[in-house]
N, C-alpha and C positions, 0 to 999 in steps of 0.2 A: 602564483602560488599553486603548486601541484598538490592536490589532496592525497591521492593514493593511486598507484598504478592499477590496483585491483577494483576500484570503484566503478561500477557499471550501472546503467539504467535498466530496470526490469521491464521487458516488453509486456503489454497487456495480457497476452495469452498465458504467459507464465504466471503473471500476477493473479489471474482468475483461478488457476489451479491451486496456487498457494492459498488464496483467500478461502476457497472451498475446503481445503484440508484443515486450515486453521479454525474455521467456524465449526467443523465437525468435532475436532478435538476439544474445543472449548465447551461444546454442547454436551459431550459425553462426560467431561470432567465435572460439570456443574449440575448434573441432573438432580442429585439429591439435595442440593442447596437452594434451588430456585423453585418458586411456585409457578413460574411462567411455563406454559407448555413448550416442549422442545421445538416444535415447528415454528411457533411465534418467535422464540428466542433466536432461532436460526435466521429468520427473516430480519429481525432487528439487528443482529450482528452483521449481516450482509449489507444492510442499509448504512450502518456506521462505517463499515469498511469502504463502501463505495464513496461515501462522503469524504473520507480521509484521502482516498486515491484521487478524487477530483481536486481536492485542495492541494495535494502534492503536485498534480499536473499543472494547475494554474500558477502555483508558485514557481515551478520550473520554467513555465512559459514566460512569466514576468522577468525572471532573472536572465533568461536567454535573450529576451528582447532588449534588455538594458545593457547587455554585454558584460554582465557581472560574472556569468559562467559561460563556458563554451563546451559544446558537446560534439565531439567527433567520435572517437573510439574510447576516449577517456574523459572523465569529468575534471575540468580544470576551473579553478576559481581565481579571479584576478585579485 
């Protein structure tokens, strides 16, 4: 089963840029609503994002090792 011709895996370097921008926008948006200092909130968001990225990577690794998905240039699911 082919999921979508446009589905691609995001390399870590692009992911890091996206994560940094995402954390900055969340921080500026929530400044007036949180009592947590911006620097601490920024670190917490980055830790959560890193945890999610590692979970995604381990899930992909598991699926690839079982032959459930194949990664060449497109993501295909059996």
